[in-house]
N, C-alpha and C positions, 0 to 999 in steps of 0.2 A: 792276552790283549794285544791287538795289533796297533801299529802306528800308521796314521794317515797324515799326509802332508797337504796343507792347503796354502795357496799363494794369496796374499792379501796386499792390496796397494797400501802405501804409507798412510793415506787418509783413513782407510778402514781400520788399519791396525791401531792408529791413534784413538779412533772412536771407540773401539773395543776396549782398549786399555782404560780409557776414561770411564766408560760405562761399568766395566768390571770393578774399578776402584770405587766408584759411587755405590755399587752393590756390595762392596766389601768382599770381593772374590778375586781370585787370580784370573788372568785373561783366559787361561786354559779351562778353569772351572766354569767361567762365564760362557765360553763357546760351547762346552759340553751341555750346559743347561739350555742354551739357545737351540742347539740341534735337537735335544730331547723334546723340548716343547714343540718344535716344528713338526717332528715326526709324530708326536702324539696328536697334534691338531690335524694332520693329514689323515691319520687313522680314524679319528672321530668324524671328520668330514666324509670319509669313505663309508663309514658305518651309517651315518645319517643319510647319505645318498642311497645306499642299499635299501634302507627302510622306506625312504620316500618312493623309490622305484617299485618296491613290492606293494605299497599302499596304492600307488597309481594304477598298477595292474589290477588290483581288486576293484578299484573304482570303475575302470574300463569294463571289467567283466560283469559287474553288477549293474552299472548304469545309474547307481543311486548316489546322490550327493546331498549336501545341505545347502540351501540357498544362501547367498551372501547376506541378504537382509536378515534371515533367521540367525545366521552365525554372528553377525554384527550385533544384533539385539542381545543375544546370549552373552557375548563377550563384554558388551557395555554394562549389562546388569551385573555380571561377575565383578567387573572392575569397581562397581559402586558398592560392593559388599553384599549384594543380594544373592539369593539362592535359586536361580531360575532352573527350570527343567531344561535338560539338553535338547536341542532341536533334533527332530527325527529326520533321517534321510528319506528322500523321495526320489522320484524320477529325475534324471539329469535334465529333463526338459520342463522344469517347473519354473 
């Protein structure tokens, strides 16, 4: 395991110490957890964006989408506990 040095101003160091104490962790463990959470979030965001880009490419290639009115009606019904049929995609010009 390698060592990395980070420079913190006094205010940030105090904030980290207080937050770590509140979480019942050492400042070192607190910072490692914070870094791990941030890295994981960036990885999840990247994966999400990759999926969205792929789906957008498929939409552009097919030209088929679900209208906002159909999507909204479906989501509203689902939120009310109903079992509506999923709206079918049609032409992007509907």
